[in-house]
C-alpha positions as a printed Julia matrix, in Angstrom:
336×3 Matrix{Float64}:
   7.02  -11.6   -37.83
  10.78  -11.73  -37.14
  12.13  -14.47  -34.83
   8.75  -14.62  -33.07
   8.49  -10.83  -32.65
   5.67   -8.86  -34.37
   6.91   -6.3   -36.91
   7.16   -2.86  -35.35
  10.15   -1.16  -37.04
  12.5    -0.12  -34.21
  14.88    2.73  -35.07
  17.98    2.02  -37.12
  20.69    0.43  -35.0
  18.23   -1.27  -32.63
  16.61   -4.68  -32.83
  14.0    -6.59  -30.86
  14.4   -10.26  -30.06
  12.54  -12.76  -27.88
  13.5   -13.53  -24.31
  15.71  -16.65  -24.16
  16.38  -17.09  -20.46
  19.87  -17.75  -19.1
  22.1   -14.7   -19.51
  19.1   -12.6   -20.49
  18.1   -12.47  -16.82
  21.42  -10.84  -15.89
  21.11   -8.37  -18.75
  17.58   -7.4   -17.74
  18.63   -6.91  -14.12
  21.43   -4.64  -15.38
  18.88   -2.58  -17.34
  16.86   -2.02  -14.19
  19.94   -0.83  -12.31
  20.86    1.43  -15.22
  17.45    3.15  -15.03
  17.7     3.82  -11.29
  19.14    7.33  -11.2
  17.04    8.82  -14.0
  13.77    7.25  -12.78
  14.54    7.74   -9.06
  13.88    4.09   -8.35
  13.32    3.12   -4.73
  15.78    0.27   -4.21
  13.79   -1.17   -1.3
  10.37   -1.01   -2.95
   8.12   -4.05   -2.67
   6.18   -2.77   -5.69
   9.08   -2.2    -8.09
  12.64   -2.18   -6.81
  15.77   -3.8    -8.22
  14.91   -7.39   -9.14
  17.78   -9.86   -9.06
  18.46  -12.11  -12.07
  16.92  -14.96  -10.07
  13.75  -12.95   -9.46
  13.51  -12.02  -13.13
  13.96  -15.67  -14.11
  11.24  -16.69  -11.66
   8.81  -14.03  -12.92
   9.55  -14.94  -16.55
   8.88  -18.61  -15.85
   5.37  -17.66  -14.69
   4.58  -15.94  -17.99
   2.61  -17.78  -20.62
   4.96  -18.24  -23.58
   7.72  -15.98  -22.21
   9.61  -16.03  -25.5
   6.58  -14.46  -27.2
   5.36  -12.16  -24.44
   8.7   -10.67  -23.45
  11.15   -8.96  -25.79
  14.64   -7.57  -25.35
  15.94   -4.43  -27.06
  19.45   -4.88  -28.47
  21.91   -2.17  -29.54
  25.52   -2.94  -30.57
  25.04   -6.51  -29.33
  24.07   -5.29  -25.85
  20.68   -5.5   -24.17
  19.52   -1.94  -23.48
  15.85   -2.51  -22.64
  13.01   -4.97  -22.42
   9.23   -5.17  -22.34
   6.87   -7.69  -20.75
   3.17   -8.51  -21.16
   0.95  -10.29  -18.65
  -2.81  -10.43  -18.22
  -5.59  -11.35  -15.8
  -9.31  -11.05  -15.21
 -10.62   -8.51  -12.72
 -13.6    -8.87  -10.42
 -15.92   -6.97  -12.81
 -15.0    -9.36  -15.68
 -12.58   -6.9   -17.3
  -9.59   -8.59  -18.91
  -6.54   -6.42  -18.3
  -3.53   -6.86  -20.6
  -0.66   -5.08  -18.89
   2.63   -4.18  -20.55
   5.69   -2.8   -18.77
   8.84   -1.53  -20.45
  12.29   -0.49  -19.23
  14.85    1.32  -21.39
  18.26    2.69  -20.46
  18.13    6.52  -20.29
  20.83    7.08  -22.92
  18.63    5.39  -25.54
  15.45    7.31  -24.83
  13.93   10.04  -27.02
  15.03    8.23  -30.2
  11.77    6.41  -30.93
  12.8     3.19  -29.17
  10.22    3.52  -26.39
   7.48    4.15  -28.94
   8.5     1.05  -30.88
   8.42   -0.98  -27.66
   4.94    0.32  -26.94
   3.76   -0.5   -30.48
   5.14   -4.02  -30.13
   3.23   -4.47  -26.87
  -0.03   -3.2   -28.31
   0.28   -5.36  -31.42
   1.05   -8.44  -29.35
  -1.88   -7.69  -27.02
  -4.23   -7.53  -30.0
  -2.97  -10.97  -31.06
  -3.59  -12.32  -27.56
  -7.07  -10.81  -27.33
  -7.99  -12.39  -30.67
  -6.71  -15.76  -29.46
  -8.43  -15.51  -26.08
 -11.72  -14.18  -27.43
 -11.81  -11.42  -24.8
 -12.32   -8.38  -27.04
 -15.67   -7.5   -25.44
 -14.13   -6.69  -22.04
 -10.39   -6.32  -22.75
  -8.41   -3.14  -22.05
  -4.72   -2.33  -22.38
  -2.87   -1.27  -19.24
   0.56    0.06  -18.34
   2.33    1.07  -15.13
   4.69    3.94  -14.33
   5.84    5.42  -11.06
   5.27    9.15  -10.59
   9.06    9.53  -10.57
   9.33    7.94  -14.05
   8.8    11.12  -16.05
   9.84    9.7   -19.43
   7.5     6.7   -19.22
   4.64    8.86  -17.96
   4.99   11.29  -20.86
   5.18    8.44  -23.37
   1.98    6.85  -22.12
   0.01   10.09  -21.96
   1.07   11.07  -25.47
   0.02    7.62  -26.71
  -3.53    8.05  -25.42
  -3.31    6.31  -22.04
  -5.2     7.76  -19.1
  -4.59    7.4   -15.39
  -7.18    5.22  -13.64
  -5.76    4.71  -10.14
  -2.53    4.65   -8.17
  -0.85    2.85   -5.29
   1.2     4.58   -2.63
   4.02    2.67   -0.96
   4.81    3.34    2.68
   7.74    2.33    4.88
   8.17    1.82    8.6
  11.9     2.43    8.93
  12.6     0.88   12.33
  10.61   -2.04   13.69
  12.29   -1.56   17.05
  10.29    1.63   17.47
   6.8     0.14   17.29
   4.26    1.9    19.5
   2.71    0.13   22.47
  -0.46   -1.8    21.8
  -2.64    0.92   23.3
  -6.41    0.74   23.56
  -8.58   -2.17   24.6
 -10.15   -4.47   22.07
 -13.91   -4.98   22.26
 -15.03   -7.76   24.57
 -14.78  -11.18   22.96
 -12.15  -10.22   20.36
  -8.94  -12.25   20.39
  -5.91  -12.21   18.08
  -3.75  -15.18   17.18
  -1.85  -17.01   14.44
  -3.5   -18.49   11.34
  -3.25  -22.23   10.77
  -4.0   -24.23    7.64
  -7.48  -24.95    8.96
  -8.19  -21.21    8.89
  -7.13  -20.64    5.28
 -10.56  -20.46    3.69
 -11.86  -18.03    6.32
  -8.75  -15.84    5.89
  -9.1   -15.87    2.11
 -12.78  -14.99    2.32
 -12.05  -12.13    4.74
  -9.64  -10.57    2.24
 -11.8   -11.18   -0.84
 -14.9    -9.75    0.8
 -12.99   -6.61    1.79
 -12.6    -5.79   -1.92
 -16.3    -6.15   -2.72
 -17.37   -3.25   -4.91
 -13.77   -2.08   -5.44
 -12.78   -1.41   -9.04
  -9.56   -2.52  -10.74
  -8.98   -5.5    -8.45
  -7.72   -8.82   -9.74
  -9.62  -12.04   -9.19
  -7.94  -14.11   -6.46
  -8.99  -17.74   -6.29
  -8.72  -19.83   -3.15
  -6.23  -22.07   -4.95
  -4.02  -19.04   -5.73
  -4.21  -18.13   -2.04
  -3.16  -21.64   -0.98
  -0.37  -21.85   -3.55
   1.37  -18.76   -2.16
   0.45  -19.14    1.52
   3.19  -18.57    4.1
   1.4   -18.18    7.45
   4.5   -17.68    9.62
   3.75  -14.0    10.19
   0.01  -14.08    9.61
  -2.37  -12.97   12.33
  -6.17  -13.05   12.57
  -8.83  -11.58   14.85
 -11.79  -13.65   16.0
 -15.06  -12.75   17.64
 -16.0   -16.05   19.19
 -15.61  -18.57   16.36
 -15.93  -15.97   13.58
 -12.86  -14.53   11.88
 -13.33  -10.77   11.63
  -9.95   -9.56   10.35
  -6.52  -10.6     9.08
  -3.02   -9.2     8.77
  -1.07  -11.19    6.19
   2.61  -10.32    6.65
   5.72  -11.91    5.15
   9.51  -11.65    5.06
  11.02  -10.74    1.7
  12.74  -13.84    0.33
  15.69  -12.03   -1.2
  16.16   -9.58    1.69
  15.32  -11.07    5.06
  15.63   -7.7     6.78
  12.51   -6.37    5.01
   9.0    -7.36    5.99
   5.84   -6.69    4.02
   2.24   -6.19    5.09
   0.59   -7.83    2.1
  -3.0    -7.54    3.31
  -4.77   -5.9     6.23
  -8.5    -6.57    6.12
 -11.19   -6.12    8.75
 -14.81   -7.12    8.29
 -17.1    -4.12    7.79
 -19.05   -4.62   11.01
 -15.83   -4.64   13.09
 -14.12   -1.53   11.71
 -13.38    1.58   13.8
 -13.05   -0.58   16.92
  -9.25   -0.85   17.09
  -9.15   -4.31   15.5
  -7.13   -3.19   12.46
  -4.51   -1.41   14.55
  -4.13   -4.39   16.89
  -3.78   -6.79   13.96
  -1.26   -4.55   12.24
   0.92   -4.25   15.34
   0.83   -8.0    16.0
   1.82   -8.67   12.39
   4.69   -6.18   12.59
   5.93   -7.71   15.83
   5.96  -11.14   14.21
   8.09   -9.71   11.38
  10.5    -8.21   13.91
  10.76  -11.49   15.81
  11.91  -13.18   12.61
  14.66  -10.73   11.82
  13.01   -7.94    9.82
  14.23   -4.45   10.69
  11.93   -2.48    8.38
   8.47   -3.02    6.89
   6.76   -1.95    3.69
   3.2    -1.91    2.39
   1.21   -0.32   -0.4
  -2.37    0.87   -0.57
  -4.66    2.57   -3.07
  -4.85    6.35   -3.02
  -8.65    6.15   -3.3
  -8.97    3.81   -0.3
 -12.3     4.76    1.35
 -11.42    3.26    4.74
  -8.86    5.93    5.8
  -6.1     3.31    5.99
  -3.49    6.09    5.67
  -4.45    7.34    9.12
  -3.9     3.9    10.61
  -0.56    3.28    8.9
   0.8     6.71    9.76
  -0.32    6.3    13.37
   2.16    3.44   13.81
   5.0     5.25   12.01
   4.71    4.42    8.3
   5.83    7.16    5.91
   5.05    7.65    2.22
   7.77    6.69   -0.28
   6.56    6.68   -3.89
   3.38    6.5    -5.95
   2.78    3.97   -8.72
   0.17    4.8   -11.36
  -1.9     2.41  -13.47
  -2.79    3.73  -16.92
  -5.35    2.31  -19.32
  -6.24    2.63  -22.96
  -9.23    1.22  -24.88
  -8.37   -1.74  -27.05
  -9.05    0.23  -30.25
  -6.91   -0.48  -33.28
  -3.31   -1.67  -33.15
  -0.43    0.56  -34.12
  -1.85    3.99  -33.3
   0.81    5.03  -30.78
   3.32    7.43  -32.3
   4.81    9.19  -29.29
   8.6     9.27  -29.11
  10.72    8.26  -26.16
């Protein structure tokens, strides 16, 4: 170990050091901007765009032991890359340990990316041993389809694609279609109050029943992040049958996001989802948003693409999740 970082032998002239906060947040934000052209980063993405130093600081503060689970790559006293590890349990009891690295293009294809990947895998093995999760743990990594260097690195290191998310954008909220179509008798749509939280949470959680690769989402997590200003729900009598959970981006108030659109199975194909979506989008527009974003899985069985495209959303980029069995540490030898 060196300064809290597992040994992983970065190339000559480069060094790894732990995240220290403060100015590191500015340096990491600069790395993300420096990767933009090569990786064709979507600046307005709600999946992965250009995080501000404040957003990076906030995300780092949520990490467990950020100085041990986030490293910076230094060359000639300048930060040229970084890598982060986080983990969670999925609905099928899989423990996913996800690492994500960013490296300035001019320092790629020198073995630095491979060393970053080895560091992540070694650290994940340490975490798995500590957590006692080896029976169900897997290693994961993300890369957008446009990130050709990262994709090649992961594939050469034995990672395999397991699913992807597609991000869509509605470019002009002033051009929303008319409501169109009558809702079934007895269905009404309205805002969600605090007294409706548990029903809204349950509606979303139940919509993922039987879906692989989905993270556990406790009711307390739901409450801790709740912002119901632009939330809308559909009721049939006293029963909640669908929700549209929309929000305004905190660091760009002109961008709205459809975080969840869920309709109970027995009320699908009745126009409830479309009505909820349009009401949520109108609430975003009323609060100053001019565009809206959302993302959905490419294997979504409920034909959500048809719905989103019917109101004007267009595809932007695809983000791929890769996985690798836990195996033995230190096997990755691909160069990047």
